[in-house]
C-alpha positions in Angstrom: -121.6 -155.4 -26.2 -123.4 -152.3 -27.3 -126.0 -152.9 -24.6 -123.3 -153.0 -22.0 -121.7 -149.8 -23.2 -125.1 -148.0 -23.2 -125.6 -149.1 -19.6 -122.2 -147.9 -18.5 -122.7 -144.5 -20.2 -126.1 -144.0 -18.7 -126.3 -140.9 -16.5 -129.0 -139.9 -14.2 -130.2 -136.3 -14.7 -130.8 -134.6 -11.4 -134.2 -132.8 -10.9 -134.5 -129.2 -11.9 -133.8 -126.5 -9.3 -137.4 -125.6 -8.9 -138.4 -129.2 -8.3 -135.7 -129.6 -5.7 -136.9 -126.5 -3.9 -140.5 -127.6 -4.2 -139.7 -131.0 -2.7 -138.3 -129.3 0.5 -141.3 -127.0 0.6 -143.7 -129.9 0.1 -142.1 -132.0 2.8 -142.6 -129.2 5.4 -146.1 -128.5 4.0 -147.2 -132.1 4.5 -145.9 -132.1 8.1 -147.5 -128.8 8.9 -150.9 -129.8 7.5 -151.1 -133.1 9.3 -152.4 -131.0 12.2 -154.1 -128.3 10.1 -156.8 -127.4 12.6 -154.4 -126.9 15.5 -151.9 -125.1 13.3 -154.2 -123.1 11.1 -156.9 -121.9 13.5 -154.8 -119.8 16.0 -153.7 -117.2 13.4 -157.4 -116.3 13.0 -158.0 -116.2 16.8 -155.0 -114.3 18.1 -155.7 -111.0 16.4 -159.2 -111.0 18.1 -157.6 -111.1 21.5 -155.1 -108.4 20.6 -157.6 -106.1 19.1 -160.0 -106.5 22.1 -157.3 -106.3 24.8 -155.1 -103.5 23.3 -157.1 -101.9 20.6 -160.4 -101.4 22.4 -158.8 -101.0 25.8 -156.1 -98.4 25.0 -158.1 -97.0 22.1 -160.5 -95.4 24.7 -157.6 -93.4 26.1 -155.4 -92.8 23.1 -158.0 -91.4 20.7 -156.8 -90.4 17.2 -153.4 -91.5 15.9 -152.0 -90.2 12.6 -155.5 -89.1 11.5 -157.3 -92.3 12.3 -158.6 -94.1 15.4 -156.1 -96.1 17.4 -157.8 -99.4 16.8 -157.5 -98.9 13.0 -153.9 -97.8 13.4 -153.2 -101.0 15.4 -155.1 -103.2 12.9 -152.8 -102.2 10.1 -149.7 -102.7 12.3 -150.5 -106.2 13.5 -150.6 -107.7 10.0 -146.8 -108.0 9.9 -145.6 -109.3 13.3 -147.2 -112.8 12.9 -145.1 -113.1 9.8 -142.0 -112.3 11.7 -142.7 -114.7 14.6 -143.8 -117.7 12.6 -140.9 -117.4 10.3 -138.4 -117.0 13.2 -139.9 -120.0 15.0 -139.8 -122.2 11.9 -136.1 -121.4 11.2 -134.9 -121.6 14.8 -136.7 -124.2 16.8 -137.9 -126.0 13.7 -134.6 -126.0 11.9 -132.7 -127.0 15.1 -135.0 -130.0 15.8 -134.7 -131.2 12.2 -131.0 -130.8 12.3 -130.0 -132.1 15.8 -132.8 -134.3 17.0 -134.8 -135.8 14.1 -131.8 -135.8 11.7 -134.2 -135.1 8.9 -131.5 -133.3 6.8 -129.3 -136.3 6.7 -131.8 -138.2 4.6 -132.7 -135.2 2.4 -129.1 -134.4 1.3 -128.4 -138.0 0.6 -130.8 -137.7 -2.3 -130.4 -135.2 -5.2 -130.9 -132.1 -2.9 -127.9 -130.0 -2.0 -127.5 -128.1 1.3 -128.2 -124.9 -0.6 -131.4 -126.3 -2.0 -132.4 -127.4 1.5 -131.9 -124.0 3.2 -133.5 -122.0 0.4 -136.5 -124.4 0.6 -136.6 -123.8 4.3 -136.8 -120.0 3.7 -139.5 -120.3 1.1 -141.6 -122.5 3.3 -141.2 -120.0 6.2 -142.2 -117.2 3.8 -145.3 -119.2 2.8 -146.3 -119.7 6.4 -145.8 -116.0 7.0 -148.1 -115.2 4.0 -150.8 -117.4 5.5 -150.5 -115.8 9.0 -150.6 -112.3 7.5 -153.6 -113.3 5.4 -155.4 -114.6 8.5 -154.9 -111.3 10.4 -156.0 -109.3 7.3 -159.2 -111.4 7.1 -160.1 -110.7 10.8 -159.3 -107.0 10.8 -161.1 -106.5 7.4 -164.2 -108.4 8.8 -164.5 -105.8 11.5 -164.2 -102.9 9.0 -160.8 -101.8 10.3 -159.2 -101.9 6.9 -160.8 -100.1 4.0 -158.2 -99.7 1.3 -158.5 -102.2 -1.5 -154.7 -102.2 -1.8 -154.6 -104.0 1.5 -155.1 -107.3 -0.4 -151.4 -107.1 -1.2 -150.4 -107.0 2.5 -149.9 -110.8 2.7 -147.4 -110.5 -0.1 -145.4 -108.2 2.2 -145.9 -110.9 4.8 -144.2 -113.4 2.5 -141.1 -111.3 2.0 -141.1 -110.5 5.7 -141.0 -114.2 6.3 -138.1 -114.6 3.9 -136.2 -111.9 5.6 -136.6 -113.3 9.1 -136.0 -116.8 7.9 -132.6 -115.8 6.5 -131.7 -114.0 9.8 -133.0 -116.8 12.0 -131.0 -119.4 10.1 -128.0 -117.2 10.8 -128.8 -117.2 14.5 -129.4 -121.0 14.4 -125.8 -121.6 13.2 -124.4 -120.3 16.6 -126.9 -122.0 18.9 -125.8 -125.3 20.4 -128.6 -125.6 23.1 -132.2 -125.2 21.9 -133.1 -123.2 25.0 -130.8 -120.4 24.0 -133.3 -119.4 21.3 -135.2 -117.7 24.1 -132.6 -115.0 24.1 -133.3 -114.3 20.5 -137.1 -114.1 20.9 -137.1 -112.2 24.2 -134.0 -110.1 23.7 -134.5 -109.1 20.0 -137.8 -109.9 18.5 -140.0 -108.7 21.4 -138.3 -105.3 21.6 -138.5 -105.0 17.8 -142.3 -105.6 18.0 -142.7 -102.6 20.3 -140.2 -100.2 18.7 -141.0 -100.7 15.0 -144.1 -98.6 14.7 -146.6 -101.4 15.3 -148.4 -100.3 18.5 -147.5 -96.6 18.4 -146.0 -94.2 15.8 -142.2 -93.9 15.6 -142.6 -90.1 15.7 -143.6 -90.4 19.4 -140.2 -91.9 20.3 -137.1 -89.9 21.3 -134.9 -89.0 18.3 -132.2 -91.6 19.1 -134.8 -94.4 19.3 -136.3 -93.2 16.0 -132.9 -93.6 14.3 -132.3 -97.0 16.0 -135.8 -98.1 14.8 -134.7 -97.6 11.1 -132.2 -100.4 11.6 -134.8 -102.9 12.8 -135.9 -105.3 10.1 -139.6 -105.2 11.2 -139.9 -101.4 10.7 -139.7 -101.6 6.9 -142.4 -104.2 6.2 -144.6 -102.4 8.8 -144.2 -99.2 6.8 -145.1 -101.0 3.5 -148.2 -102.6 5.0 -149.4 -99.3 6.6 -149.1 -97.7 3.1 -151.1 -100.4 1.5 -153.8 -100.2 4.2 -154.1 -96.5 4.2 -153.4 -95.8 0.5 -150.8 -93.1 1.5 -147.5 -93.7 -0.3 -144.2 -91.9 -0.2 -140.8 -92.1 -1.9 -139.3 -93.5 1.4 -141.0 -96.8 0.7 -138.3 -97.5 -2.0 -135.8 -97.4 0.9 -137.9 -99.9 2.8 -138.0 -102.3 -0.2 -134.3 -102.0 -0.8 -133.6 -102.6 2.9 -135.6 -105.8 2.9 -134.0 -107.0 -0.3 -130.4 -106.4 0.8 -131.0 -107.7 4.4 -132.5 -111.0 3.0 -129.8 -111.5 0.4 -127.0 -110.8 2.8 -128.1 -113.0 5.7 -129.5 -115.7 3.3 -126.1 -116.2 1.6 -124.3 -116.0 4.9 -126.6 -118.6 6.5 -126.1 -121.0 3.6 -122.4 -120.7 3.9 -122.3 -121.2 7.7 -125.0 -123.9 8.0 -123.5 -125.9 5.2 -120.5 -126.5 7.3 -122.6 -127.6 10.3 -124.9 -129.9 8.3 -122.1 -131.7 6.6 -120.2 -132.3 9.8 
């Protein structure tokens, strides 16, 4: 009798929050590292081509930019964009495939993982990939002596938070996309212009005043400012605004994405 009562009163305690988030992260990590060479080698090779094609090519004609050579100016700038692109790709194409084609999420939320856990785990994994991609670029540009400040070691941390920011925004975009090919508009129409007008390949001060103002609204501008400060050692009070922008942007679109995608996943 007592044994039967104890069985009926038995309750399964769900895993802790950090364990649920880790399980989502670890699942994606296992999938990503199955092809570690093909996935992990390109981040170290791509900056070589960019530095050779743009840095050495244009650097011959541009000369000094903001008190340094153009190739060194470019080297600090290109640490951040890979974080943006890999995070955006992970939370657009990757999320869409897991949601619509592979139906991965159906199995995950049938366990002890909530939709909120799932999407936050997605963002954390995207941030981790962004940290790795930023680290890879930092290794290459440092190997060529293009980064001299010891504080540049913290640049991949900025890459992580850049990944979180674009993961949140990309999940928001994913909610509205019904055809996977429509993500091309996001990459070509928004991310590519952002790359060129966020102070990556040339200073924002060289832009017309209206474009300078518009650039301050671009998410990529603010981590680019932070990484340049770490790589040059020149800090200003405006960096507080950059940090605040990234925090508010990530929180706003992160919460909005969870609310919207929850409806779609549970349909």
